Every structure is written in C-alpha cells, then in structure tokens.
C-alpha positions, 0 to 999 in steps of 0.5 A, spaced: 440 482 495 441 476 491 446 471 494 452 471 489 457 464 488 465 467 489 471 466 489 476 471 493 483 472 490 488 476 496 493 475 500 495 482 505 492 486 510 488 490 505 484 485 502 481 482 508 477 488 509 474 486 502 473 479 504 470 480 511 465 486 508 462 480 502 461 475 508 457 480 511 454 482 505 451 474 506 454 472 499 457 465 498 464 464 498 466 458 494 473 458 496 479 464 497 485 464 494 491 467 497 499 467 495 502 461 499 505 462 506 512 465 507 517 466 512 517 470 516 521 474 523 527 472 526 526 464 526 523 465 519 517 460 520 513 460 514 507 464 516 500 464 513 497 471 510 493 476 513 488 473 508 489 465 509 488 466 517 482 470 516 479 465 511 482 459 516 478 462 522 472 463 518 471 456 515 472 457 509 476 454 503 482 456 502 487 454 496 494 457 496 497 455 489 504 458 486 501 459 480 495 460 476 498 458 470 498 450 470 492 447 467 490 443 473 490 449 477 485 452 471 481 447 471 480 447 479 478 454 478 473 453 472 469 447 476 468 452 482 462 454 477 462 462 479 458 468 479 464 472 479 471 473 482 473 478 487 480 480 487 483 485 492 492 485 493 492 478 491 499 479 487 499 473 482 497 474 474 491 471 472 491 468 466 485 469 461 482 463 462 481 465 470 479 472 468 473 469 463 472 462 468 466 466 472 459 468 469 461 475 470 469 475 470 473 478 476 472 484 479 479 488 482 478 493 488 484 497 487 487 503 491 487 509 486 483 513 482 485 509 476 488 511 471 492 514 476 497 509 480 496 503 476 501 498 479 503 495 485 504 501 490 498 506 489 497 508 496 505 509 498 506 513 490 500 518 491 503 520 498 510 520 495 508 524 490 504 530 494 497 528 490 491 531 494 486 525 493 486 518 492 481 514 493 478 506 490 476 504 484 472 497 482 474 495 476 472 490 471 479 485 470 482 484 463 488 482 461 493 489 462 495 492 469 489 495 472 487 497 465 479 494 465 473 498 465 471 503 472 465 499 475 466 504 481 470 510 484 470 513 490 475 519 492 478 520 499 483 527 501 490 526 502 493 532 507 500 534 509 499 529 514 496 523 512 501 517 512 501 511 509 499 507 515 492 511 516 490 511 508 491 504 507 487 502 513 481 508 510 481 504 504 481 498 506 475 500 509 472 503 503 474 498 498 470 493 503 464 497 502 465 498 494 465 491 492 460 490 496 455 496 493 458 493 486 456 486 487 449 489 488 449 493 482 452 487 478 446 482 481 440 488 479 444 489 472 445 497 474 453 497 472 455 502 466 462 500 466 466 506 463 473 505 460 478 508 463 482 515 460 488 514 456 491 521 457 492 520 465 496 513 466 501 513 471 504 507 474 506 506 481 513 502 482 514 497 487 517 499 493 524 498 493 527 496 500 533 502 499 530 507 496 527 511 503 534 514 504 533 521 506 537 526 501 538 532 505 540 535 499 531 535 497 526 540 499 524 538 505 517 537 504 519 532 499 523 528 504 516 530 509 512 526 503 518 520 503 517 519 510 509 519 511 510 514 505 515 509 506 513 508 514 512 503 516 515 499 509 521 500 507 522 506 512 525 513 511 532 513 513 539 516 514 546 513 515 550 517 522 556 513 524 556 507 523 549 505 522 542 507 519 537 511 523 530 511 521 525 516 521 518 514 523 515 521 524 517 528 521 515 535 520 518 540 515 519 547 517 520 554 513 528 556 512 531 561 517 536 565 519 543 564 515 543 558 510 546 551 513 548 546 508 544 540 507 545 535 512 547 540 518 544 539 525 540 546 526 537 545 534 537 540 540 530 538 537 534 534 531 531 539 526 536 538 520 537 543 514 535 540 508 536 543 500 530 548 502 527 549 509 529 544 514 525 537 516 524 536 525 525 529 525 520 527 531 520 520 532 526 516 530 529 509 531 535 506 531 536 498 528 534 493 534 532 499 539 525 502 540 522 508 538 524 514 541 523 522 541 528 525 536 530 531 542 531 525 546 535 521 541 539 527 540 541 528 547 544 521 548 547 520 541 554 522 539 551 527 535 550 534 536 548 541 533 552 544 527 554 537 525 553 535 518 549 528 516 552 525 510 548 526 504 546 521 498 552 524 494 557 522 499 
C-alpha cells in the first residue's frame, strides 16, 4: 500500500486504536493533534490525553492547541503538506480552511451507523435507546456536524447485556481497522462516497453529569439500558439516606406476585420494583467505597425489603 503523509487528530482512549492502526500500516505521521492537558484526579494535576501519551511514547510530534481558528494554527497545519488528515473523537471544531488543507481532505472515524447518532455520545445513546445494532462509519468530513459523505460502514450487534465499556472497546478496534481500509482504497482510487440519507438522522446529545439518576417509575428494561449505557460515566445512581448509590450492574426481572409501588425493595437480593417489572441491582457502590455485590450491600445497610426508595419525582 502506498505510504501516505498524515496528520491525526484525536484525544480520548477511543482514538488511540485508530492512531495505532495507522502507524502499524506504515503511514508517515507528520503530526498528532489532541486537546490540551486537563486537571484530573484528586490532586487536579494536569494530565495529557490518552492520544498525547501514546503519541509521545512513540516519538511522534504532538500539538495541542486550544483552538484551530487562529490564523497561526491554520498556517502551521497547512505547512504540514498532508495527503490526508484522520480525525477520531478530537473534540474541537475544524474550520473550513483545516478541512481543505490536506490534498484528500479529512476523514472521520465515527462510532455509529450514520446518519443515526450524529454528535457527541453515539455509543451511550445507542444502548440507551435500545438499538439492536450500531457500528463504525468512515466519513469524508465537511462543515456540518457529522454530515459528510460515507466512505465505509460496518455494523456490530447490541444485545441485552452489551455495556458502553465493552461496545467502546469493540468499536475502537473496528474503527482502526476500517480507517486503514479506507486509506488503502483512497490510495487506489477505489473510494465511492455515499451521501447520508436525510430521513434517518438522529442526534446523540452530550452526556450530562446528573442524567444517570434512576427513576423507579420507569420500565425496568429502560433502567437496565440506562445502567449499561452510563457506566462508567456519568454513572447510573439513586438516592438513599444522605447519599447517592451507584448501580454498576443490574438485570431486569419480570413482574411477579402482588404489585408494589415503584422504588419498593422486594427481596434480599436487592430487587427493586419499577413502573413495569423490577430491577435486580447486582453490583452497587457508595461514594468513596469499593463496589460490592448488591445482596451483600443490602445486608450491611440500613435499607430493608419493603422499604420504598425515592423516585425522581419526590
């Protein structure tokens, strides 16, 4: 395969797989762009992103501008004399001058089957919505939000136990494989851009810190998807006593016996009544404590079967 001169633009763990695949394929990496280091951890020390850490470990030149809008940053990018740029979860808007600078433009690795789930959180929103499949789309970037022509797509199934963490890992690896294939086709003149259908567009809104609250009035299957979609972040949780309890793993159960009010603890295995069905809390975690088995947690807490947990409306 011809060796292309690339820039890579990405920031989180998801993007590392694509960068690794491009290096393994033998492409020339002129520069890696990522967002600037941010404070993290208990000490709030400045920490480089996963992409920056990976790039520096492999001796690659790294730039981490706060924006690509300044003329100086754009001039530096144009001066790289690129064949193509690859973008994966970069997190900054690319001005048109950046999109136009490489000879073959900018290709994006997006974690959904576009045009479904354009936007910031496609993995989590697909699970939350109960989708039965998602995938990776390699897209020719334009000025819109994930609106460019599709170059490659590959689907993966979502079943009733798929978690955001597992799906993230699967899609990251798939993205690395597909972007290498796309560049092979680009070099060979085989790419056939396909416009996105306008009638199937959905948007994956950015995750908010507090949207993981479990509302026991909802269907148990909905709450189970919420747990699987929002673990590890922002986390699914409920209030009990004077604090929040995170639910790390759960399992929906069918309705059984006489109806109970939503939020009622039904059994010693920490099964909670929902608007329809019930939810068994398999692994839970109190703030500042280790994660524990739900049954053990209930046995060691002040909560008791028959007690009713607060719903979102109370």
